[in-house]
TORLUM-994154 format. One record per residue (C-alpha): x, y, z. Coordinates in pm, whole numbers, plus 32768, in hexadecimal, padded with zeros to 4 digits. Layout:
<atoms>
XYZ
...
</atoms>
This chain:
<atoms>
D2535B6BB173
D2355AC4B2B0
D13C5B7AB38E
D0EB5B4FB509
CFB85BE8B57C
CF715C09B6F9
D0525AEDB721
D0805A75B896
D1365932B90A
D1A558E7BA6A
D28F57BBBAC8
D255575ABC32
D219589BBCED
D2D65972BBFB
D2515A52BAF8
D32D5A1CB9B7
D2445ADBB8CF
D1455BCDB960
D03E5C52B860
D1445C86B756
D0F65D14B60C
D20E5CE1B517
D2565CD6B398
D3885C12B326
D3F35C74B1BE
D45D5B16B127
D51C5BE6B02A
D5F85C79B135
D7355BF5B1ED
D6C45C27B352
D79B5BE7B48B
D6C35B68B5C0
D7645BE4B71E
D70E5BDCB885
D7925B53B9EC
D7A159E5BA12
D64A595FBA4F
D5985A96B99F
D4FD59A6B8AA
D5E459BEB773
D5B85834B71B
D44F5839B77E
D3FF5936B68F
D4BD588CB57E
D4005744B5DA
D2C05807B5AF
D3215885B45C
D37B573FB3F8
D21F56A8B460
D2AE55BBB56E
D207567BB696
D09C5709B6D0
D0475858B768
CF72586DB890
CED15994B80F
CECC5A4CB6C3
CF4159EDB552
D06F59B9B489
D04B59ABB310
D1565974B203
D1105A01B0C6
D09B58F5AFB6
D1A0587BAECB
D2CE58D1AFAB
D3995790B007
D44E5796B155
D57256C5B1B8
D5C8569EB344
D712564EB3CF
D6F755F8B552
D7F6561CB645
D84554BEB676
D7B4537EB5B6
D827521DB5A5
D82C518AB442
D7FA501AB43D
D8634FA4B2DF
D93D4E86B252
D96E4F5BB10A
DAB34FF2B0BC
DAE05176B0E5
DAD151B7AF8B
D98550E1AF46
D8D65175B066
D91B52D4B004
D8B75282AEB0
D75A5207AF2F
D7265369AFC3
D6EF541CAE67
D584545DAEB3
D5745551AD96
D5AA5425ACB1
D495535EAD53
D3AD5486AD53
D3EA54D7ABEB
D3AF537AAB8C
D2725354AC50
D1E854ACABAA
D24F5438AA4D
D19052DBAA8A
D06853A1AB0F
D063548CA9E9
D074536BA8F9
CF4B52CDA994
CE7553F5A977
CED55435A80D
CE6C52D4A7AB
CD0F5334A826
CCFA5481A7BE
CDCB556FA6D3
CDF856DAA757
CEE857CEA6EC
CF69582AA84B
CFA356CCA89E
D07256ABA77F
D14457E9A7F1
D1515765A957
D1DC55F5A8C1
D2DA56A6A7E5
D35D5796A915
D3815636A9E0
D44355A0A8C7
D52456ABA8B0
D57C56A4AA24
D59A5520AA04
D6B3555EA90C
D78E55EBAA2B
D77254C8AAF1
D7F953C3AA22
D89852A2AAFB
DA04532BAA8A
D9B55486AAFD
D9195417AC43
DA4F533DAC7F
DB27544BAC49
DA49552DAD4C
DA73542BAE3F
DBE35405AE1D
DC32557DAE20
DB3D55ABAF5D
DBEA5476B012
DD515505AFBB
DCF55658B01D
DC7855B8B185
DDCD5515B1D2
DD8853A7B140
DEB45310B083
DE5A5214AF5A
DE8A50EFB057
DDA0516EB14E
DC97519EB038
DC97501DB01C
DC824FE7B18C
DB224F65B20F
DA76508DB2CF
DA444F97B3FC
DBB64F91B439
DBE65118B45A
DBE751ECB5A9
DAC352C7B603
DB8A53F7B574
DBC5534EB427
DA6752DFB41B
D9D9543FB439
DAB154ABB320
D9F253A0B23D
D8B0541DB2B7
D9435587B25D
D99E54FFB101
D84E5452B0D3
D79F55B1B12C
D885565AB03F
D8145568AF18
D6AE559CAF7C
D68456CBAEB6
D5975771AF9A
D52458E3AF81
D53F591FB0F4
D6255885B1D6
D60D5875B367
D7665841B405
D79E57EBB576
D9155816B5C5
D984577AB476
DAEC57F5B4C6
DB085729B601
DBC555F6B576
DC8F56B9B46E
DDEE5714B47C
DE805870B410
DEC65826B2AD
DD835770B26E
DCCA5872B30B
DD795972B21F
DCFB5899B108
DB9A587CB19C
DB6159FBB1B6
DBF55A35B05E
DAF4592BAFDE
D9D659CAB091
DA2E5B1DB00C
DA115A99AEA7
D8B859E0AED6
D7805A88AE47
D6BC59FDAF74
D6555AC7B0B9
D6855A20B21C
D63B5A58B394
D78A5A03B441
D7DA59C6B5B1
D96459E2B5F6
DA435A46B720
DB405AECB63D
DB485C58B5F3
DC275C26B4C5
DB345B42B420
D9F25C17B472
DA9C5D4FB407
DB1A5CB4B2AD
D9CC5BFEB24F
D8975CE1B2ED
D8045DFEB259
D7125E14B39D
D6E45D86B4E1
D5BD5D13B5C3
D5E85D2BB73F
D5365C4CB811
D51C5CD4B97D
D4065CA6BA8E
D30D5C02B9A1
D3205D12B8AA
D3D15D24B753
D45E5E4EB6AC
D5085E96B54F
D64D5F60B543
D6F05FC7B3F6
D84D5F3AB3A7
D91F5E2EB44F
D9755DDAB5AF
DA6E5EFFB5E9
D95C600AB550
D8585F66B624
D9245F79B759
D97060FAB722
D7F76136B6D8
D7906077B808
D870613FB8DD
D7E4628BB85E
D69561FBB8A0
D6E86197BA0B
D78062EFBA57
D63463A4B9BB
D56162ACBA90
D6146311BBC1
D5E3647EBB86
D46E644CBB2F
D4486376BC77
D4D6649DBD35
D4096580BC99
D2C464B6BCE1
D333648DBE44
D35D65F7BE75
D2076627BDEF
D16C6523BEBA
D20565AABFF1
D1A7671DBF96
D04666A5BF61
D01B65E0C09C
D0A466FDC16C
CF8067DDC0D7
CE8666BBC11A
CEEF66C5C29C
CECC6844C2A4
CD7A6848C1FF
CD076713C2E0
CD376807C409
CC4468F2C36F
CAE06878C374
CA8A6957C250
CB9D68AAC185
CB536743C1FD
CA9666EDC0C3
CBC16769BFDB
CCBB669AC0B1
CBF4656EC062
CBE765AABEEC
CD5965EABEF4
CDA564ADBFA8
CCD863DFBE9A
CD9F64A6BD80
CEED6449BE49
CE8762DFBE6D
CE3862C3BCF4
CFA66337BC92
D0446216BBE8
D18E61D8BCC4
D2CD61B4BC0F
D38E6080BC73
D4F56075BC97
D5C75F54BC27
D7115F28BCFE
D811602ABC9B
D9445F6FBBFB
DA595F47BCDC
DBC35FB5BC5B
DCCE5E8FBC56
DDBD5EA6BD77
DEC25D92BD7D
DFAA5D71BEB2
E09D5C57BE43
E1BA5BE2BF2D
E2FA5C73BEAC
E3C15B5DBDFA
E52C5B4FBE81
E6355B85BD75
E6AD5A60BCC2
E8025A1BBBD9
E7F35AC9BA95
E7D45975B9EB
E69758D6BA87
E684579DB9C6
E75156EBB8A6
E6CD55D3B7E9
E7E1552AB6F8
E784542DB5E9
E62F53A6B6A9
E56E52A5B60C
E4335201B67C
E38D50B8B61F
E23B500BB667
E2864EAAB626
E2F04EA1B4B5
E24A4FFFB45F
E352510BB455
E2B3524BB4DE
E3EA533AB493
E5695326B4A3
E69453F8B483
E5E4550BB562
E6C8561BB5E5
E64C575EB696
E6E15842B791
E5F358F7B870
E6855A47B911
E5E75AFEBA47
E4C55BCAB9FF
E4625B35B8A5
E2FA5ACAB87B
E30059BDB783
E1C8593AB6D7
E1DE57C9B63B
E13957C7B4DE
E0D15687B42B
DFC455BAB3A8
DEF754FEB49F
DF995399B4DB
E0FB5405B488
E1975415B5DD
E156555AB686
E0DF54C2B7BE
E1E853BFB7BE
E2F754BDB792
E26A558BB8C8
E25D542EB980
E3DF53FAB92A
E41F5570B9C3
E3715544BAEF
E3F453EEBB59
E2A05328BB18
E351526CB9F8
E4AA51E2BA38
E4D350E5B908
E53451C1B816
E68651DCB745
E77752F8B763
E7AE53D6B8AE
E6CE54D6B954
E76855BCBA60
E6F656ADBB27
E7C35807BB88
E82A585EBCF5
E72458E4BDDC
E61D586FBCE8
E4C25811BDA3
E3CF576FBCB9
E2655752BCC6
E16A56A9BBDF
E00556B0BB72
DF88558EBAC4
DE3D555CB9E6
DDCD5473BAEB
DE35552BBC09
DCD55546BCAE
DCD553D1BCBC
DDB353E8BE06
DCC454DBBEB6
DC0C546FBFEC
DAA25492BF80
DA2B5490C0F6
DB04559FC166
DAA25718C14A
DB5F5804C065
DC1958B2C199
DC4C576FC23F
DD0856C8C115
DDD457EAC0BC
DE395818C22C
DEAB56B7C239
DF7D56D7C108
E02C582AC122
E18B5827C198
E1755940C298
DFF95933C2FE
DFE15AB6C2ED
DE6B5ACBC301
DE6C5C46C2B4
DF3B5BF1C151
DE745AC7C117
DD265B92C139
DDC65C9CC04D
DE325BB7BF49
DCCD5AFEBF4E
DC275C4EBF2D
DCEC5CA0BDEC
DC875B60BD58
DB035BCEBDAC
DADE5AE2BEE4
DA575BEFBFC8
D9925C07C113
D8C05AD7C150
D92E5A35C00F
DA7259B3C0B0
D99E58D7C19F
D91B5809C06C
D95A56A1C058
DA3F5659BF37
D9575540BECE
D842563EBE5D
D92E5724BD91
D92A5736BC0F
DA4456CDBB4F
DAC8583EBB03
DAAF586EBC7E
DB7A5742BCD9
DC7B57BDBBCF
DCA158FBBC7A
DCAA5868BDDA
DDDB577FBD58
DE8158ADBCBC
DE735962BE21
DF21582ABEB6
E0355833BDA7
E08559A7BDD9
E084598BBF55
E19958A7BF44
E2B059B5BF09
E33E591EBDDE
E41B59D1BCD4
E3DD58EEBBAA
E2805893BB4C
E21F577ABA57
E09F579ABA08
DFE8569CB93B
DEA55757B8A4
DE5E5837B9CD
DD5358EAB8FE
DC6B579AB8EC
DB1757C6B95E
DB4F5931B9A2
DA565A5AB928
DAE05B8AB88C
DAF25C45B9EF
DB9F5B29BAAF
DCAD5B1CB986
DCDC5C95B9B7
DD025C65BB20
DE075B43BADA
DEB25C1EB9CE
DEE25D47BAB5
DF8C5C6DBBBE
E0715BCDBAE8
E0E05CF5BA38
E1215D81BB87
E1E75C44BBED
E35D5C9EBBF4
E3C35B41BBBA
E3ED5A43BA8A
E2C9599EB9DF
E2B55887B8D3
E1385865B87E
E04457A7B78A
DEFB5870B741
DE1E5864B611
DD8759AFB653
DE095AADB555
DDED5BFCB638
DE865B4CB755
DFB45AC8B6A1
DFE65C13B5DE
DFF45CDEB710
E0AD5C0DB7F9
E1B75B6EB71F
E3155C10B6E2
E3795ADAB61B
E2D259D0B550
E372586CB554
E2F457B3B420
E2F05649B471
E34B5545B353
E37D53F0B329
E4EA542BB2EE
E5195525B41F
E4B25691B3E0
E4FD57F6B3CE
E4D75927B4A5
E4595A57B42B
E4815BBEB4C7
E32C5C70B512
E1C55C2EB53F
E0DD5B35B45D
E0A45C4EB368
E2035C89B335
E2495B1AB325
E13C5AFCB201
E1D95C10B141
E32C5B66B15C
E2A35A1CB0F3
E1C15ABAAFE7
E1045973AFEF
DFDA58CBB0A4
E03D575BB0D9
DF415671B02E
DF71552DB119
DFEA5419B03A
E13D53A3AFDA
E21254B5AF6F
E0F05577AEE5
E0DE56F7AF04
DFC857C2AE85
DFD25951AE52
DEC059EBAF55
DE035AACAE46
DE1359B7AD25
DDED5834AD22
DD5957FAAE83
DC2058CAAE4D
DC1158A4ACC2
DAFB57B8ACB6
DA10588AAD92
DA7759C7ACB7
DA1A58ECAB80
D8C15896AC1F
D89759FEAC7F
D8F15A7DAB17
D7F45976AA7C
D6F159E1AB3F
D72D5B57AAFE
D7455AFEA998
D5EC5A54A991
D5435B86AA31
D5E35C5AA929
D5945BA0A816
D4255B83A896
D41B5CFFA8AD
D4B75D38A754
D3B35C37A6AE
D2A35D1CA75D
D32C5E49A6C9
D35C5DAEA56C
D1CC5D3BA574
D1685EBAA5D7
D23B5F4BA4C1
D1B85E64A3BA
D06D5ECAA42D
D0C3602AA414
D1576006A2B8
D01F5F52A23D
CF23605AA2C1
D013616CA217
CFFD60B7A0CB
CE7E60A1A0E1
CE6C6202A10A
CEF7625C9FB0
CDB362159F08
CD1C63269FC5
CDF8644C9F5E
CE6664C39DFE
CFB364C79D7A
D07166039DA2
CFA066889ED0
D04A66F4A00E
CF8A65C8A0BE
D01164D89FD6
D19E65529FFC
D16C653DA177
D0DF63E3A14F
D218637BA080
D2E46408A178
D24C636DA2AC
D241620AA1E0
D3D2622FA1AA
D3FB6272A303
D3336125A371
D3F3606AA275
D54160F5A2EF
D4FD60ACA44F
D46D5F38A3F8
D5B15EFFA345
D67F5F5EA479
D5AD5E91A555
D5D65D6BA488
D72C5D85A463
D75E5D96A5D3
D66B5C69A600
D74E5B9FA4F9
D87F5BEAA5C0
D7E65B89A707
D75C5A4EA67D
D8AD59E8A5FD
D96A5A35A72F
D8575969A7FC
D8925832A70F
D9FB5845A722
D9E4582CA89C
D91256EAA87A
D9F7565EA78E
</atoms>
């Protein structure tokens, strides 16, 4: 258990936590939600011991080991990916240290309790032989998208995204009791994310998870903590259930607020009447004190319905774009070859492939950014293309206001339509006068999307438009693109976004690719596999890519069952012994003697059954180890 008592913390002039009392059950899988800036990352740092409270206390139950994954951390290591991950096996180091400590104590003082502890540690060490740890490292790295060749690559040569995968792999190797995850899926593609979700499902550990993906939170979390206005509240269920309950709570709060306002208004009217009467002035004063003591209900802003008014997309030819035998090389490295794709009007196609296999490159070929490809790419008649790149916000003028910038790039300069679209993307009122330089990454992303949609294009090529967006902003963007009556080819690593927007999935491969009809779930059903990124490796989604974690969960469960059975055996043996001792007190043939025989037989029969079960569990346990 992690317990916060009267916890308060301010960053600058903003209260992140305001006298918060909270218990985090380290056996549970918990989502942590809140608007950007609510303090989610701060709470994780507090739990990890990397920040101190201004007031109050935070306590971690003794013996609970905690693993922490920050949003970004730069690895500086000359070791290979494999060796760096192997070094993260903290459980092995912890067990060895504990064994050495117990050996030292036993040399100086022999105690049965120390012997039992030492034997348990030695049993656990049998799980962590070098060969077993190497297999764990290999399976985790494969699941996280590393090929055999990449495993031998120095960590120092990796990009930030791949480096974060190494950090994540190290954390998985730590064997912690409880994990603190700050957006662990940020740098994962869809297939790797699928693996990661299944892996976490199979772990016996609890965790506190910050993530901007509804699918991940719903798939993994059994409860949700919301941070809002410096307070923390726990809801049952994943993100969707939290939103449903939150909506009901808000409706009830507005009803209570209206009732309270009516009550205050009525009492104030009575007070005014009583004040006019000299005989009732004292009563009026007492009533006023009572009204002033009422704890006023504070209302949060009402959630605004999403309304999108997109410019109409002019009708294009039926065939929007045709790619024939397209290939692309970076120097001597062949990214893909022999790619054929026909894009038809109205299709919304998601590109799916592991990171680094050419999705952004293909989009660059389609939108004209890259021209040195082989083969041909042809746009149809009346096609007007607009694109969104991952680094789109790099072109923003940091010194202009939001409204000034959009005004300067909009084709027709229609101020009313510009204001309407900005409002749809959550830029309202005085927000439009903010300088671009002070905007967050998510706000800049939304601003860039507004400029793309204002161009009046009927063919959109979008490279990770969901980057840096929170769940609410993704829902706004999704609603806009669902309403768009043109054609879209896009890349996104958000499962829900792809699932709800895509009409087709194009699986990009080194030798071309294949187009699948339907959304991402339909694509997974058709392919029946989750690609494990390595040369020609396909792994069943419910078997090999989570087998290692399942094995550890089985071992941990077996150990608990064996220990419980051993306690039961000891208790039954004591009962048998006590029953046998009672025979000397009763004469043969008496009713008491007969009852004693029956009781002894029951104890022995139960003991035999429990011993048989214990032997089966032991055999299963050691078969796994071998």
